[in-house]
Every structure is written in structure tokens, then in C-alpha cells.
C-alpha positions as CSV (number, residue, x, y, z in Angstrom):
1,M,-12.7,-59.7,-1.1
2,K,-9.8,-58.0,-2.2
3,K,-8.8,-54.6,-2.6
4,P,-8.1,-53.8,-5.2
5,A,-4.2,-53.0,-6.1
6,K,-3.3,-49.2,-5.6
7,S,-2.3,-47.9,-9.0
8,K,0.7,-46.2,-8.9
9,Q,-0.4,-44.3,-12.1
10,L,-0.5,-40.3,-11.7
11,P,-2.5,-38.0,-12.4
12,K,-3.6,-37.0,-15.9
13,N,-3.5,-32.9,-14.8
14,Y,0.3,-32.8,-14.2
15,R,1.2,-32.6,-17.8
16,F,-1.6,-29.3,-18.2
17,I,0.2,-28.0,-15.6
18,T,3.4,-28.0,-16.2
19,E,2.5,-27.6,-20.4
20,R,0.3,-24.6,-19.6
21,I,3.4,-22.5,-17.2
22,K,5.4,-23.6,-20.3
23,A,3.4,-21.6,-22.5
24,I,3.1,-18.7,-19.8
25,K,7.1,-18.7,-20.2
26,H,7.2,-17.8,-23.9
27,L,3.7,-15.6,-24.1
28,Q,6.2,-13.4,-21.2
29,L,9.5,-14.0,-23.3
30,Y,7.0,-12.8,-26.7
31,T,5.8,-9.5,-24.5
32,Y,9.5,-8.5,-23.1
33,I,10.8,-9.4,-26.7
34,L,7.6,-7.1,-28.0
35,F,8.1,-4.8,-25.4
36,G,11.9,-4.0,-26.4
37,V,11.4,-3.6,-30.0
38,L,8.4,-1.2,-29.4
39,C,11.2,0.5,-27.1
40,L,13.5,0.4,-29.2
41,G,11.2,2.0,-32.4
42,M,10.5,4.8,-29.8
43,I,13.6,5.5,-29.5
44,L,14.7,6.2,-33.1
45,I,11.8,7.9,-34.0
46,I,12.4,10.6,-31.0
47,G,16.4,10.5,-32.3
48,Y,15.3,11.1,-36.1
49,F,12.3,14.4,-34.4
50,S,15.6,15.4,-32.1
51,F,18.0,15.3,-35.2
52,D,14.8,17.2,-37.5
53,L,14.5,20.0,-34.6
54,A,18.0,21.0,-34.2
55,K,18.5,21.3,-37.8
56,N,15.6,23.4,-38.0
57,L,16.7,25.5,-34.5
58,N,20.3,26.2,-36.8
59,N,17.9,26.8,-39.7
60,Y,16.2,29.8,-38.0
61,N,19.5,30.7,-36.1
62,R,20.5,31.4,-39.4
63,Q,17.9,32.9,-40.8
64,T,17.6,35.5,-37.9
65,R,20.9,36.5,-38.4
66,E,20.8,36.7,-42.2
67,K,18.0,39.6,-41.3
68,A,20.1,41.1,-38.3
69,V,22.5,42.1,-40.9
70,I,19.5,43.0,-44.1
71,L,18.4,45.6,-41.4
72,S,21.2,46.8,-40.1
73,Q,22.4,47.1,-44.0
74,I,18.5,49.3,-45.2
75,L,19.2,51.5,-42.0
76,T,22.7,52.5,-43.4
77,W,21.5,53.0,-47.0
78,E,18.1,54.7,-45.6
79,S,20.6,57.0,-43.8
80,I,23.0,57.6,-47.2
81,T,19.4,57.9,-48.8
82,D,18.3,61.2,-46.8
83,K,21.6,62.4,-47.2
84,Y,21.9,62.5,-50.5
85,Q,17.9,62.2,-51.5
86,G,19.4,61.9,-55.4
87,Y,21.8,58.6,-55.1
88,K,19.7,56.4,-57.3
89,D,22.4,53.3,-56.8
90,G,20.9,53.7,-53.0
91,Y,17.5,53.2,-53.6
92,L,18.1,50.4,-55.8
93,Q,20.5,49.5,-53.1
94,L,17.4,49.9,-51.0
95,A,14.5,47.7,-53.1
96,V,17.5,44.7,-53.0
97,L,17.0,44.1,-50.0
98,E,13.7,44.8,-49.2
99,Y,13.3,42.0,-52.0
100,R,15.1,39.7,-50.4
101,L,13.1,40.1,-47.3
102,G,10.4,40.0,-48.9
103,A,8.8,43.0,-48.9
104,F,7.8,43.8,-52.2
105,D,5.4,46.3,-51.7
106,K,8.7,48.7,-50.7
107,V,10.5,47.4,-53.2
108,K,8.8,49.0,-55.2
109,T,8.6,52.3,-53.9
110,F,12.1,52.5,-54.0
111,L,12.3,51.1,-57.0
112,D,9.9,54.0,-58.4
113,K,12.2,56.2,-56.9
114,A,15.4,55.3,-58.9
115,L,13.4,54.9,-61.8
116,Y,12.5,58.3,-60.9
117,L,15.4,59.4,-60.7
118,D,16.5,57.9,-63.7
119,P,14.4,56.3,-66.4
120,N,16.6,54.2,-68.5
121,Y,18.6,52.4,-65.1
122,K,19.2,49.1,-66.6
123,E,19.8,47.1,-63.3
124,A,16.5,49.0,-61.8
125,I,14.3,48.0,-64.8
126,E,15.8,44.2,-64.8
127,L,14.4,44.3,-61.1
128,E,11.5,45.2,-62.1
129,K,10.6,42.8,-64.6
130,K,11.6,40.2,-61.7
131,L,9.3,41.8,-59.1
132,T,6.3,41.5,-61.6
133,K,7.4,38.0,-62.4
134,H,7.0,37.3,-58.7
């Protein structure tokens, strides 16, 4: 009886293993690329919102400064109208300043005082027309 010759053929599973390793390496590469794109997207989003926040903060600070200036002007004009109660321009200035602040009930009060002093006061009548449209 003859022994069969040893085959020098390698097992078939070696190719399966190396192809699987290549597939895993490609999958890892795609995972890294996807992770990099997601990180870049997050950085861009954070940058956009940071820029928007800075812009809103600047607007808030500007509006706060404007409001402080208007309030100091209101105090000045109130002291003038307390001292000179017949000064119609003082009441008009107070009405304009309150209009800029959006306190429309106070605007109406000061306009009424100015128009009480001078019923034909042109500027007060114009502001009252604007107030009725608002």
C-alpha cells in the first residue's frame, strides 16, 4: 500500500482571514473619516453659535447703554418740567423719550400735558398721530 503523497496545498481559510482583515481596516478608515467629519461639523456649529452669541451680546450691551442714556435724559427733563410746569417743549421731549423706550402710556400722559398747554402744538399733534397708529 502506497501512502498518498502529501499535498503542498495550503488550507483555504488563509484567504478568508486576510480579506477579513483588509475589510476591517477599510471599515476602521471609514470610521475615522466619519468621526473627523462629525468633529469638523461640530466645530463649525460651535463657531457659528459663538459668533451669533457675541453679536447678540454686543447688541444687548448697545441697547443697555442707549436705555441708560435715555433714562438719564428723562430724569433731566423731569426736573426741568417740575421746575417750569408751563414748559410745553419739556413735556414733548419727555413724550419722545418715553416713545423711544416703548412706554406708550407715559407718552400719552406727557402729550396730554403738552397739548393742554398749547392745543395747536404741531409737533405734539404729529407724535400723537404716530401713537394712534402704533
